[in-house]
N, CA and C atoms as an extended XYZ file, in Angstrom:
567
Properties=species:S:1:pos:R:3:atomname:S:1:resname:S:1:resid:I:1 pbc="F F F"
N        27.965      -26.798      -51.526 N   UNK     1
C        27.926      -28.025      -50.851 CA  UNK     1
C        27.432      -28.758      -51.816 C   UNK     1
N        28.206      -30.271      -51.525 N   UNK     2
C        27.796      -30.932      -52.225 CA  UNK     2
C        27.445      -32.088      -51.349 C   UNK     2
N        26.306      -32.907      -51.456 N   UNK     3
C        25.802      -33.873      -50.652 CA  UNK     3
C        25.717      -35.412      -51.592 C   UNK     3
N        26.935      -36.331      -51.371 N   UNK     4
C        26.770      -37.276      -51.966 CA  UNK     4
C        25.836      -38.642      -51.151 C   UNK     4
N        24.904      -38.771      -52.354 N   UNK     5
C        23.509      -39.270      -52.422 CA  UNK     5
C        23.126      -40.815      -52.625 C   UNK     5
N        22.723      -41.151      -52.054 N   UNK     6
C        21.704      -41.982      -52.983 CA  UNK     6
C        20.245      -42.403      -51.772 C   UNK     6
N        19.369      -42.337      -52.333 N   UNK     7
C        17.934      -42.025      -51.685 CA  UNK     7
C        17.774      -43.357      -51.007 C   UNK     7
N        18.382      -44.451      -50.610 N   UNK     8
C        18.446      -45.767      -50.068 CA  UNK     8
C        19.435      -45.866      -49.088 C   UNK     8
N        19.484      -44.569      -48.685 N   UNK     9
C        21.046      -44.724      -47.807 CA  UNK     9
C        20.717      -43.815      -46.397 C   UNK     9
N        21.846      -43.665      -45.413 N   UNK    10
C        21.800      -42.731      -44.598 CA  UNK    10
C        21.606      -41.378      -44.970 C   UNK    10
N        22.245      -41.247      -45.912 N   UNK    11
C        21.976      -39.366      -46.682 CA  UNK    11
C        20.883      -39.038      -47.047 C   UNK    11
N        19.679      -39.751      -46.724 N   UNK    12
C        18.606      -39.076      -46.715 CA  UNK    12
C        18.065      -38.071      -45.423 C   UNK    12
N        18.946      -38.587      -44.220 N   UNK    13
C        18.983      -38.203      -42.987 CA  UNK    13
C        19.622      -36.539      -43.139 C   UNK    13
N        20.796      -36.795      -44.107 N   UNK    14
C        21.254      -35.492      -44.229 CA  UNK    14
C        20.913      -34.604      -45.226 C   UNK    14
N        19.967      -35.437      -46.209 N   UNK    15
C        19.533      -34.387      -47.094 CA  UNK    15
C        18.108      -33.766      -46.090 C   UNK    15
N        17.464      -34.319      -45.478 N   UNK    16
C        16.293      -33.816      -44.641 CA  UNK    16
C        17.205      -32.408      -43.794 C   UNK    16
N        18.264      -32.449      -43.683 N   UNK    17
C        18.885      -31.428      -42.358 CA  UNK    17
C        19.070      -30.486      -43.360 C   UNK    17
N        19.858      -30.389      -44.639 N   UNK    18
C        19.968      -29.328      -45.563 CA  UNK    18
C        18.771      -29.236      -45.375 C   UNK    18
N        17.522      -29.518      -46.036 N   UNK    19
C        16.148      -28.762      -46.369 CA  UNK    19
C        15.971      -28.135      -45.467 C   UNK    19
N        15.804      -28.759      -44.069 N   UNK    20
C        15.561      -27.701      -42.933 CA  UNK    20
C        16.178      -26.910      -42.760 C   UNK    20
N        17.414      -26.523      -43.071 N   UNK    21
C        18.365      -25.666      -42.887 CA  UNK    21
C        18.044      -24.606      -43.717 C   UNK    21
N        17.719      -24.910      -44.703 N   UNK    22
C        17.686      -23.855      -45.862 CA  UNK    22
C        18.730      -23.384      -47.080 C   UNK    22
N        19.327      -24.982      -46.571 N   UNK    23
C        20.556      -24.554      -47.520 CA  UNK    23
C        20.592      -24.982      -48.980 C   UNK    23
N        21.985      -23.968      -50.108 N   UNK    24
C        21.754      -24.362      -51.381 CA  UNK    24
C        23.015      -25.176      -51.070 C   UNK    24
N        22.323      -26.424      -51.655 N   UNK    25
C        23.565      -27.802      -51.836 CA  UNK    25
C        23.446      -28.681      -53.433 C   UNK    25
N        24.097      -29.090      -53.615 N   UNK    26
C        24.005      -30.144      -55.157 CA  UNK    26
C        24.244      -31.512      -54.589 C   UNK    26
N        23.076      -32.365      -55.169 N   UNK    27
C        23.250      -33.516      -54.763 CA  UNK    27
C        24.538      -34.235      -55.566 C   UNK    27
N        24.800      -35.185      -55.244 N   UNK    28
C        25.960      -36.247      -56.329 CA  UNK    28
C        25.344      -37.321      -56.147 C   UNK    28
N        24.834      -37.787      -57.126 N   UNK    29
C        24.229      -39.253      -56.773 CA  UNK    29
C        25.599      -40.319      -56.976 C   UNK    29
N        25.090      -41.022      -55.974 N   UNK    30
C        26.433      -42.190      -55.760 CA  UNK    30
C        25.448      -43.835      -56.017 C   UNK    30
N        26.040      -44.498      -56.861 N   UNK    31
C        25.093      -45.958      -57.050 CA  UNK    31
C        25.992      -46.806      -56.330 C   UNK    31
N        25.243      -47.066      -55.609 N   UNK    32
C        25.469      -48.044      -54.647 CA  UNK    32
C        25.756      -49.510      -55.055 C   UNK    32
N        24.954      -49.818      -56.057 N   UNK    33
C        25.095      -51.390      -56.823 CA  UNK    33
C        26.544      -51.152      -57.743 C   UNK    33
N        26.912      -50.143      -58.349 N   UNK    34
C        28.044      -49.816      -58.996 CA  UNK    34
C        29.277      -49.535      -58.401 C   UNK    34
N        29.174      -49.444      -56.854 N   UNK    35
C        30.305      -49.481      -55.583 CA  UNK    35
C        30.612      -48.105      -55.957 C   UNK    35
N        30.260      -47.078      -56.139 N   UNK    36
C        30.825      -45.879      -56.250 CA  UNK    36
C        31.381      -45.201      -55.335 C   UNK    36
N        31.004      -45.801      -53.802 N   UNK    37
C        31.098      -45.309      -52.566 CA  UNK    37
C        32.399      -45.985      -52.501 C   UNK    37
N        32.929      -46.872      -53.203 N   UNK    38
C        34.229      -47.139      -52.971 CA  UNK    38
C        35.110      -47.186      -53.953 C   UNK    38
N        35.058      -46.256      -54.746 N   UNK    39
C        36.281      -45.757      -55.409 CA  UNK    39
C        37.398      -44.497      -55.093 C   UNK    39
N        38.123      -44.387      -55.549 N   UNK    40
C        39.606      -44.010      -54.673 CA  UNK    40
C        38.950      -42.420      -54.386 C   UNK    40
N        38.424      -41.882      -55.242 N   UNK    41
C        38.131      -40.190      -55.171 CA  UNK    41
C        37.135      -40.225      -53.943 C   UNK    41
N        36.057      -41.392      -53.899 N   UNK    42
C        34.905      -41.001      -52.806 CA  UNK    42
C        35.546      -41.234      -51.345 C   UNK    42
N        36.826      -42.387      -51.703 N   UNK    43
C        37.474      -42.818      -50.091 CA  UNK    43
C        38.197      -41.254      -49.679 C   UNK    43
N        38.322      -40.726      -50.620 N   UNK    44
C        39.149      -39.161      -50.260 CA  UNK    44
C        38.267      -37.994      -49.579 C   UNK    44
N        36.980      -38.347      -49.353 N   UNK    45
C        35.843      -37.850      -48.797 CA  UNK    45
C        35.514      -38.399      -47.708 C   UNK    45
N        35.222      -39.980      -47.775 N   UNK    46
C        35.243      -40.688      -46.098 CA  UNK    46
C        35.875      -41.866      -46.720 C   UNK    46
N        36.516      -42.080      -46.113 N   UNK    47
C        37.628      -43.381      -45.807 CA  UNK    47
C        36.688      -44.671      -45.500 C   UNK    47
N        35.922      -44.650      -45.106 N   UNK    48
C        34.802      -45.423      -44.621 CA  UNK    48
C        34.235      -45.817      -45.881 C   UNK    48
N        33.853      -45.384      -47.041 N   UNK    49
C        33.080      -45.404      -48.417 CA  UNK    49
C        31.991      -45.834      -47.590 C   UNK    49
N        31.664      -44.762      -46.900 N   UNK    50
C        29.796      -44.914      -46.756 CA  UNK    50
C        29.061      -43.446      -47.016 C   UNK    50
N        27.888      -43.616      -47.277 N   UNK    51
C        26.819      -42.306      -47.411 CA  UNK    51
C        26.333      -42.088      -45.234 C   UNK    51
N        26.233      -40.917      -45.463 N   UNK    52
C        26.403      -39.577      -46.411 CA  UNK    52
C        27.954      -39.124      -46.345 C   UNK    52
N        27.934      -38.772      -47.261 N   UNK    53
C        29.283      -37.529      -47.314 CA  UNK    53
C        28.608      -35.836      -47.680 C   UNK    53
N        29.284      -35.283      -47.228 N   UNK    54
C        29.262      -33.527      -47.523 CA  UNK    54
C        30.194      -32.828      -48.098 C   UNK    54
N        30.681      -32.259      -48.769 N   UNK    55
C        31.698      -31.235      -49.013 CA  UNK    55
C        31.483      -29.818      -49.144 C   UNK    55
N        31.935      -29.137      -48.187 N   UNK    56
C        31.550      -27.400      -48.095 CA  UNK    56
C        32.845      -26.837      -48.410 C   UNK    56
N        33.095      -26.774      -49.636 N   UNK    57
C        34.442      -25.983      -49.544 CA  UNK    57
C        35.566      -27.021      -49.472 C   UNK    57
N        36.831      -26.398      -48.137 N   UNK    58
C        37.505      -27.707      -47.927 CA  UNK    58
C        37.240      -28.645      -47.288 C   UNK    58
N        36.039      -27.988      -46.228 N   UNK    59
C        35.175      -28.951      -45.163 CA  UNK    59
C        35.229      -30.244      -45.617 C   UNK    59
N        35.097      -31.591      -45.493 N   UNK    60
C        34.467      -32.803      -45.590 CA  UNK    60
C        34.071      -33.168      -44.445 C   UNK    60
N        33.152      -33.779      -44.678 N   UNK    61
C        32.304      -34.247      -43.776 CA  UNK    61
C        31.604      -35.809      -43.604 C   UNK    61
N        31.578      -36.569      -42.671 N   UNK    62
C        30.704      -37.807      -42.816 CA  UNK    62
C        30.580      -38.148      -41.319 C   UNK    62
N        29.233      -38.831      -41.602 N   UNK    63
C        28.282      -39.482      -40.513 CA  UNK    63
C        27.091      -37.939      -40.235 C   UNK    63
N        25.952      -39.061      -40.250 N   UNK    64
C        24.705      -37.859      -39.959 CA  UNK    64
C        24.991      -36.960      -38.948 C   UNK    64
N        25.730      -37.350      -37.662 N   UNK    65
C        25.716      -36.394      -36.249 CA  UNK    65
C        26.281      -35.419      -37.119 C   UNK    65
N        27.751      -35.764      -37.390 N   UNK    66
C        28.681      -34.525      -37.317 CA  UNK    66
C        27.673      -33.829      -38.148 C   UNK    66
N        27.669      -34.219      -39.727 N   UNK    67
C        26.808      -33.235      -40.430 CA  UNK    67
C        26.078      -32.599      -39.897 C   UNK    67
N        25.427      -32.831      -38.920 N   UNK    68
C        23.876      -32.169      -38.415 CA  UNK    68
C        24.362      -31.134      -37.391 C   UNK    68
N        25.720      -31.832      -36.464 N   UNK    69
C        26.107      -30.449      -35.981 CA  UNK    69
C        26.802      -29.351      -36.730 C   UNK    69
N        27.677      -29.594      -37.936 N   UNK    70
C        28.530      -28.675      -38.673 CA  UNK    70
C        27.503      -27.987      -38.960 C   UNK    70
N        26.205      -28.506      -39.418 N   UNK    71
C        24.802      -27.488      -40.204 CA  UNK    71
C        24.201      -27.029      -39.020 C   UNK    71
N        24.075      -27.397      -37.909 N   UNK    72
C        23.790      -26.499      -37.051 CA  UNK    72
C        24.479      -25.118      -36.713 C   UNK    72
N        25.635      -25.409      -36.714 N   UNK    73
C        26.903      -24.039      -36.709 CA  UNK    73
C        26.876      -22.879      -37.533 C   UNK    73
N        26.663      -23.526      -39.044 N   UNK    74
C        26.904      -22.901      -40.276 CA  UNK    74
C        25.303      -22.099      -40.384 C   UNK    74
N        24.144      -22.729      -39.888 N   UNK    75
C        23.067      -22.290      -40.281 CA  UNK    75
C        22.354      -21.945      -38.910 C   UNK    75
N        22.957      -20.510      -38.085 N   UNK    76
C        22.406      -20.852      -36.901 CA  UNK    76
C        21.160      -20.183      -36.978 C   UNK    76
N        20.554      -19.263      -38.131 N   UNK    77
C        19.866      -18.305      -38.377 CA  UNK    77
C        18.451      -19.598      -38.646 C   UNK    77
N        18.638      -20.598      -38.872 N   UNK    78
C        17.428      -21.553      -38.992 CA  UNK    78
C        17.059      -22.433      -37.863 C   UNK    78
N        17.830      -22.119      -36.257 N   UNK    79
C        17.065      -22.333      -35.285 CA  UNK    79
C        17.256      -23.482      -34.604 C   UNK    79
N        18.153      -24.532      -35.647 N   UNK    80
C        17.836      -26.327      -35.292 CA  UNK    80
C        18.562      -26.749      -34.359 C   UNK    80
N        19.075      -25.666      -33.505 N   UNK    81
C        20.166      -26.071      -32.059 CA  UNK    81
C        19.577      -25.172      -31.190 C   UNK    81
N        19.945      -25.685      -29.866 N   UNK    82
C        19.673      -24.787      -28.969 CA  UNK    82
C        21.187      -23.955      -29.231 C   UNK    82
N        21.190      -22.844      -28.361 N   UNK    83
C        22.500      -21.636      -28.429 CA  UNK    83
C        23.326      -22.189      -27.956 C   UNK    83
N        24.949      -22.381      -28.291 N   UNK    84
C        25.788      -22.785      -27.988 CA  UNK    84
C        26.168      -21.818      -26.092 C   UNK    84
N        26.246      -22.474      -24.942 N   UNK    85
C        26.540      -21.953      -23.823 CA  UNK    85
C        24.920      -22.055      -23.113 C   UNK    85
N        23.962      -22.634      -23.892 N   UNK    86
C        22.314      -22.709      -23.158 CA  UNK    86
C        22.511      -23.622      -22.484 C   UNK    86
N        21.411      -23.942      -21.590 N   UNK    87
C        21.452      -25.276      -20.929 CA  UNK    87
C        21.179      -26.053      -21.825 C   UNK    87
N        20.404      -25.861      -22.468 N   UNK    88
C        19.663      -27.132      -23.318 CA  UNK    88
C        20.855      -27.741      -24.635 C   UNK    88
N        21.935      -27.006      -24.459 N   UNK    89
C        22.944      -26.835      -25.505 CA  UNK    89
C        23.393      -28.701      -25.121 C   UNK    89
N        23.607      -28.895      -24.038 N   UNK    90
C        24.378      -30.297      -23.830 CA  UNK    90
C        23.313      -31.390      -23.759 C   UNK    90
N        22.157      -30.814      -23.630 N   UNK    91
C        21.261      -32.426      -24.008 CA  UNK    91
C        20.675      -32.869      -25.531 C   UNK    91
N        20.902      -31.461      -26.088 N   UNK    92
C        21.156      -31.140      -27.622 CA  UNK    92
C        21.970      -32.364      -28.188 C   UNK    92
N        23.267      -32.224      -27.751 N   UNK    93
C        24.814      -32.689      -28.216 CA  UNK    93
C        24.343      -34.593      -27.104 C   UNK    93
N        24.095      -34.465      -26.736 N   UNK    94
C        23.669      -35.716      -25.919 CA  UNK    94
C        22.524      -36.738      -26.527 C   UNK    94
N        21.731      -35.530      -27.418 N   UNK    95
C        20.571      -36.635      -27.933 CA  UNK    95
C        21.134      -36.840      -29.308 C   UNK    95
N        21.868      -35.674      -30.028 N   UNK    96
C        22.544      -36.733      -31.302 CA  UNK    96
C        23.816      -37.775      -31.271 C   UNK    96
N        24.293      -37.615      -30.394 N   UNK    97
C        25.358      -38.589      -30.194 CA  UNK    97
C        23.998      -39.918      -29.923 C   UNK    97
N        23.134      -39.895      -29.087 N   UNK    98
C        22.592      -40.842      -28.659 CA  UNK    98
C        21.955      -41.620      -29.884 C   UNK    98
N        21.276      -40.814      -31.001 N   UNK    99
C        20.909      -41.488      -31.919 CA  UNK    99
C        22.063      -42.568      -32.773 C   UNK    99
N        22.948      -42.257      -32.504 N   UNK   100
C        24.033      -43.288      -33.443 CA  UNK   100
C        24.985      -44.151      -32.640 C   UNK   100
N        24.840      -43.703      -31.328 N   UNK   101
C        25.333      -44.706      -30.146 CA  UNK   101
C        24.721      -45.738      -29.780 C   UNK   101
N        23.195      -45.545      -29.312 N   UNK   102
C        22.444      -46.419      -28.715 CA  UNK   102
C        21.149      -46.769      -29.632 C   UNK   102
N        20.565      -45.779      -30.405 N   UNK   103
C        19.510      -45.701      -31.061 CA  UNK   103
C        19.564      -46.708      -32.104 C   UNK   103
N        20.274      -46.341      -33.048 N   UNK   104
C        20.910      -47.022      -34.179 CA  UNK   104
C        21.212      -48.365      -34.111 C   UNK   104
N        22.276      -49.008      -33.230 N   UNK   105
C        22.202      -50.080      -33.018 CA  UNK   105
C        21.315      -51.364      -32.175 C   UNK   105
N        20.441      -50.286      -31.217 N   UNK   106
C        19.791      -51.341      -30.674 CA  UNK   106
C        18.651      -51.532      -31.809 C   UNK   106
N        18.313      -50.535      -32.564 N   UNK   107
C        17.179      -50.791      -33.480 CA  UNK   107
C        17.786      -51.791      -34.518 C   UNK   107
N        18.940      -51.874      -34.727 N   UNK   108
C        19.518      -53.242      -35.872 CA  UNK   108
C        19.373      -54.320      -35.082 C   UNK   108
N        19.857      -54.556      -33.833 N   UNK   109
C        19.792      -55.458      -33.071 CA  UNK   109
C        18.093      -56.284      -32.861 C   UNK   109
N        17.161      -55.051      -33.030 N   UNK   110
C        15.676      -55.476      -32.985 CA  UNK   110
C        15.182      -56.059      -34.242 C   UNK   110
N        15.726      -55.258      -35.064 N   UNK   111
C        15.315      -55.706      -36.580 CA  UNK   111
C        15.938      -57.161      -37.078 C   UNK   111
N        16.872      -57.863      -36.554 N   UNK   112
C        17.290      -58.805      -36.648 CA  UNK   112
C        17.578      -59.724      -35.753 C   UNK   112
N        16.304      -59.527      -34.820 N   UNK   113
C        15.918      -60.392      -33.788 CA  UNK   113
C        17.155      -60.695      -33.068 C   UNK   113
N        18.297      -60.418      -32.594 N   UNK   114
C        19.255      -60.179      -31.934 CA  UNK   114
C        19.295      -59.962      -30.412 C   UNK   114
N        19.632      -60.806      -29.549 N   UNK   115
C        19.601      -60.132      -27.841 CA  UNK   115
C        20.686      -59.107      -28.136 C   UNK   115
N        20.445      -58.012      -26.781 N   UNK   116
C        21.628      -57.226      -26.976 CA  UNK   116
C        22.202      -57.535      -25.176 C   UNK   116
N        23.153      -57.869      -24.974 N   UNK   117
C        24.065      -58.144      -24.345 CA  UNK   117
C        24.484      -56.684      -23.657 C   UNK   117
N        24.788      -56.950      -22.233 N   UNK   118
C        25.611      -55.388      -21.436 CA  UNK   118
C        27.077      -55.041      -22.684 C   UNK   118
N        27.273      -56.553      -22.774 N   UNK   119
C        28.672      -55.798      -23.236 CA  UNK   119
C        28.861      -55.537      -24.425 C   UNK   119
N        27.803      -55.252      -25.301 N   UNK   120
C        27.643      -54.681      -26.503 CA  UNK   120
C        27.921      -53.375      -26.202 C   UNK   120
N        27.739      -52.558      -25.353 N   UNK   121
C        27.967      -51.265      -25.158 CA  UNK   121
C        26.457      -50.699      -25.376 C   UNK   121
N        25.334      -50.748      -25.418 N   UNK   122
C        24.202      -50.127      -26.241 CA  UNK   122
C        23.455      -50.837      -25.454 C   UNK   122
N        22.402      -50.436      -25.229 N   UNK   123
C        21.211      -50.856      -24.575 CA  UNK   123
C        19.854      -51.569      -25.474 C   UNK   123
N        19.122      -52.581      -24.832 N   UNK   124
C        18.080      -52.997      -25.808 CA  UNK   124
C        16.949      -51.663      -26.409 C   UNK   124
N        16.255      -52.388      -27.604 N   UNK   125
C        15.663      -51.534      -27.866 CA  UNK   125
C        14.240      -50.770      -27.233 C   UNK   125
N        13.472      -51.662      -26.161 N   UNK   126
C        12.606      -50.809      -25.607 CA  UNK   126
C        12.918      -49.852      -24.730 C   UNK   126
N        14.201      -50.147      -24.501 N   UNK   127
C        14.758      -49.632      -23.329 CA  UNK   127
C        15.224      -47.861      -23.876 C   UNK   127
N        15.548      -48.360      -25.315 N   UNK   128
C        16.049      -46.879      -26.456 CA  UNK   128
C        14.367      -46.118      -26.500 C   UNK   128
N        13.214      -46.728      -26.521 N   UNK   129
C        12.010      -46.342      -27.101 CA  UNK   129
C        11.741      -45.577      -25.484 C   UNK   129
N        11.597      -46.457      -24.642 N   UNK   130
C        11.647      -45.291      -22.811 CA  UNK   130
C        11.981      -44.110      -23.210 C   UNK   130
N        13.401      -43.850      -23.464 N   UNK   131
C        14.011      -43.057      -23.127 CA  UNK   131
C        13.752      -41.924      -24.021 C   UNK   131
N        13.542      -42.227      -25.344 N   UNK   132
C        12.889      -41.092      -26.394 CA  UNK   132
C        11.824      -40.442      -26.007 C   UNK   132
N        10.677      -41.412      -25.594 N   UNK   133
C         9.370      -40.903      -24.936 CA  UNK   133
C         9.473      -40.025      -23.840 C   UNK   133
N        10.782      -40.264      -22.837 N   UNK   134
C        10.999      -39.694      -21.343 CA  UNK   134
C        11.288      -38.051      -22.279 C   UNK   134
N        12.320      -38.270      -23.440 N   UNK   135
C        12.493      -37.039      -23.605 CA  UNK   135
C        11.946      -36.147      -24.210 C   UNK   135
N        11.050      -36.824      -25.121 N   UNK   136
C         9.930      -35.919      -25.850 CA  UNK   136
C         9.062      -35.401      -24.909 C   UNK   136
N         8.629      -35.954      -23.932 N   UNK   137
C         7.959      -35.575      -23.201 CA  UNK   137
C         6.693      -35.136      -23.053 C   UNK   137
N         6.168      -33.867      -23.146 N   UNK   138
C         4.649      -33.678      -23.394 CA  UNK   138
C         4.728      -32.497      -24.824 C   UNK   138
N         6.002      -32.539      -25.315 N   UNK   139
C         6.267      -31.221      -26.549 CA  UNK   139
C         6.100      -32.001      -27.835 C   UNK   139
N         5.293      -31.346      -28.562 N   UNK   140
C         5.966      -32.094      -30.154 CA  UNK   140
C         6.697      -32.321      -30.481 C   UNK   140
N         7.981      -31.651      -30.091 N   UNK   141
C         9.463      -32.137      -30.429 CA  UNK   141
C        10.190      -32.282      -29.188 C   UNK   141
N        11.636      -32.593      -29.378 N   UNK   142
C        12.347      -32.893      -28.272 CA  UNK   142
C        12.670      -31.956      -27.082 C   UNK   142
N        12.188      -30.559      -27.818 N   UNK   143
C        12.830      -29.845      -27.058 CA  UNK   143
C        11.634      -28.632      -27.226 C   UNK   143
N        10.268      -29.469      -26.988 N   UNK   144
C         8.992      -28.402      -26.821 CA  UNK   144
C         8.440      -28.173      -28.173 C   UNK   144
N         8.403      -26.866      -28.480 N   UNK   145
C         7.741      -26.325      -29.469 CA  UNK   145
C         9.137      -25.966      -30.780 C   UNK   145
N        10.380      -26.036      -29.906 N   UNK   146
C        11.357      -25.827      -30.929 CA  UNK   146
C        11.911      -27.315      -31.775 C   UNK   146
N        11.739      -27.481      -32.928 N   UNK   147
C        12.232      -28.627      -33.654 CA  UNK   147
C        13.785      -28.410      -34.196 C   UNK   147
N        14.244      -29.408      -33.799 N   UNK   148
C        15.981      -29.409      -33.977 CA  UNK   148
C        16.544      -30.556      -34.772 C   UNK   148
N        17.851      -30.476      -35.314 N   UNK   149
C        18.487      -31.483      -35.925 CA  UNK   149
C        18.499      -33.060      -35.057 C   UNK   149
N        18.263      -32.702      -33.573 N   UNK   150
C        18.331      -33.821      -32.930 CA  UNK   150
C        17.162      -34.807      -33.325 C   UNK   150
N        15.761      -34.284      -33.684 N   UNK   151
C        14.665      -34.770      -34.082 CA  UNK   151
C        14.632      -35.216      -35.106 C   UNK   151
N        15.247      -34.691      -36.883 N   UNK   152
C        16.039      -35.482      -37.402 CA  UNK   152
C        16.746      -36.627      -37.109 C   UNK   152
N        17.992      -36.725      -36.338 N   UNK   153
C        18.764      -37.832      -35.836 CA  UNK   153
C        17.911      -38.850      -35.478 C   UNK   153
N        16.974      -38.812      -34.422 N   UNK   154
C        16.237      -39.736      -33.950 CA  UNK   154
C        14.684      -40.301      -34.207 C   UNK   154
N        14.290      -38.908      -34.851 N   UNK   155
C        12.729      -39.481      -35.708 CA  UNK   155
C        13.067      -39.986      -36.616 C   UNK   155
N        14.176      -39.807      -37.420 N   UNK   156
C        14.424      -40.382      -38.771 CA  UNK   156
C        14.788      -42.087      -38.822 C   UNK   156
N        15.178      -42.235      -37.675 N   UNK   157
C        15.499      -44.026      -37.453 CA  UNK   157
C        14.220      -44.717      -37.022 C   UNK   157
N        13.178      -44.078      -36.397 N   UNK   158
C        11.405      -44.177      -36.306 CA  UNK   158
C        10.952      -44.550      -37.435 C   UNK   158
N        10.883      -43.535      -38.308 N   UNK   159
C        10.622      -43.123      -39.798 CA  UNK   159
C        11.093      -44.019      -40.575 C   UNK   159
N        12.501      -45.157      -40.599 N   UNK   160
C        12.606      -45.849      -41.576 CA  UNK   160
C        12.336      -47.285      -41.172 C   UNK   160
N        11.881      -47.351      -39.635 N   UNK   161
C        11.471      -48.927      -39.073 CA  UNK   161
C         9.858      -48.622      -39.519 C   UNK   161
N         9.354      -47.514      -38.935 N   UNK   162
C         8.069      -47.401      -39.821 CA  UNK   162
C         7.719      -47.756      -41.671 C   UNK   162
N         8.892      -47.066      -42.163 N   UNK   163
C         8.897      -47.258      -43.772 CA  UNK   163
C         9.029      -49.019      -44.054 C   UNK   163
N         9.692      -49.744      -43.601 N   UNK   164
C         9.745      -50.622      -43.550 CA  UNK   164
C         8.449      -51.682      -43.101 C   UNK   164
N         7.410      -51.060      -42.822 N   UNK   165
C         6.194      -51.450      -42.145 CA  UNK   165
C         6.663      -52.402      -40.666 C   UNK   165
N         7.250      -51.621      -39.682 N   UNK   166
C         7.331      -52.408      -38.918 CA  UNK   166
C         6.717      -51.145      -37.646 C   UNK   166
N         5.442      -50.970      -37.288 N   UNK   167
C         4.711      -50.038      -36.282 CA  UNK   167
C         5.973      -50.049      -34.897 C   UNK   167
N         6.281      -48.754      -34.417 N   UNK   168
C         6.920      -48.731      -33.110 CA  UNK   168
C         6.052      -49.546      -32.256 C   UNK   168
N         4.472      -49.316      -31.969 N   UNK   169
C         4.271      -50.193      -31.171 CA  UNK   169
C         3.617      -48.538      -29.569 C   UNK   169
N         4.436      -48.097      -30.132 N   UNK   170
C         4.658      -46.535      -29.123 CA  UNK   170
C         3.236      -45.661      -29.697 C   UNK   170
N         2.274      -45.601      -29.144 N   UNK   171
C         1.427      -44.103      -29.426 CA  UNK   171
C         2.040      -42.878      -29.754 C   UNK   171
N         2.634      -42.428      -28.743 N   UNK   172
C         3.442      -41.542      -28.879 CA  UNK   172
C         4.414      -41.129      -29.620 C   UNK   172
N         5.258      -42.528      -29.799 N   UNK   173
C         6.115      -42.161      -30.816 CA  UNK   173
C         5.618      -42.383      -32.387 C   UNK   173
N         3.847      -43.139      -32.506 N   UNK   174
C         3.841      -43.070      -34.096 CA  UNK   174
C         3.286      -41.521      -34.021 C   UNK   174
N         2.515      -40.752      -33.079 N   UNK   175
C         2.293      -39.512      -33.260 CA  UNK   175
C         3.306      -38.497      -33.553 C   UNK   175
N         4.828      -38.518      -32.753 N   UNK   176
C         5.968      -37.909      -33.428 CA  UNK   176
C         6.258      -38.259      -34.334 C   UNK   176
N         5.927      -39.061      -35.189 N   UNK   177
C         6.872      -39.531      -36.617 CA  UNK   177
C         5.488      -38.830      -37.050 C   UNK   177
N         4.214      -38.835      -36.968 N   UNK   178
C         3.237      -38.212      -37.582 CA  UNK   178
C         3.828      -36.924      -37.952 C   UNK   178
N         4.084      -36.312      -36.740 N   UNK   179
C         4.450      -34.575      -37.013 CA  UNK   179
C         5.664      -34.490      -37.894 C   UNK   179
N         6.574      -35.253      -37.716 N   UNK   180
C         7.665      -35.344      -38.317 CA  UNK   180
C         7.372      -35.354      -39.796 C   UNK   180
N         6.497      -36.508      -40.174 N   UNK   181
C         6.565      -36.996      -41.467 CA  UNK   181
C         5.568      -35.218      -42.447 C   UNK   181
N         5.016      -34.832      -41.677 N   UNK   182
C         4.112      -33.486      -42.009 CA  UNK   182
C         4.943      -32.068      -42.333 C   UNK   182
N         5.890      -32.091      -41.842 N   UNK   183
C         6.634      -31.130      -42.217 CA  UNK   183
C         7.221      -30.844      -43.452 C   UNK   183
N         7.666      -29.989      -44.276 N   UNK   184
C         7.431      -30.026      -45.402 CA  UNK   184
C         8.688      -30.217      -45.844 C   UNK   184
N         9.855      -30.221      -45.181 N   UNK   185
C        11.104      -30.540      -45.666 CA  UNK   185
C        11.784      -31.812      -45.149 C   UNK   185
N        10.352      -32.697      -44.583 N   UNK   186
C        10.563      -34.068      -44.029 CA  UNK   186
C        11.142      -35.136      -45.092 C   UNK   186
N        11.881      -35.981      -44.200 N   UNK   187
C        12.294      -37.261      -45.528 CA  UNK   187
C        11.454      -37.673      -45.981 C   UNK   187
N        11.886      -38.245      -47.087 N   UNK   188
C        11.037      -38.552      -48.431 CA  UNK   188
C        11.647      -39.896      -48.815 C   UNK   188
N        10.485      -41.182      -48.546 N   UNK   189
C        10.491      -42.227      -49.166 CA  UNK   189
C        10.579      -42.650      -50.613 C   UNK   189
């Protein structure tokens, strides 16, 4: 497997996923300033010209949620997703997509100090934080004691915000990020 990577991109999330899976992979550095992500060769892997991108044999993947779902199936032994057919699987899939369809755009609005009108298709950032806290419940992770790729997808967004010096304002989320950051394979800045 090859992960097309720049540490200042969303590819850091995909790297965290690969590390948690115990995957063997090669880092293919991409210099964003030299626009290597817009070359003809790279656009054959990800036509959007963005990171992350993962190549596994004939498989070409882009977008962290897709990479995470692929890795969950490929590395079943890692236990980073509820089993297919289990009652928790639907919630896992929902949280994986929620991270990109609701959390990420609402965080972007929040960071840019934009209003989030209903017609945008996603909710405001405070509501997203409420949802994540509810889904977290009393567990250390979203699925109680089981750490999953959904924790990476959701937790990474809050960890980026923290890295930028912006606290979540929520003790429960801060404690969650502390637990995620303490993991051996956690995303590094």
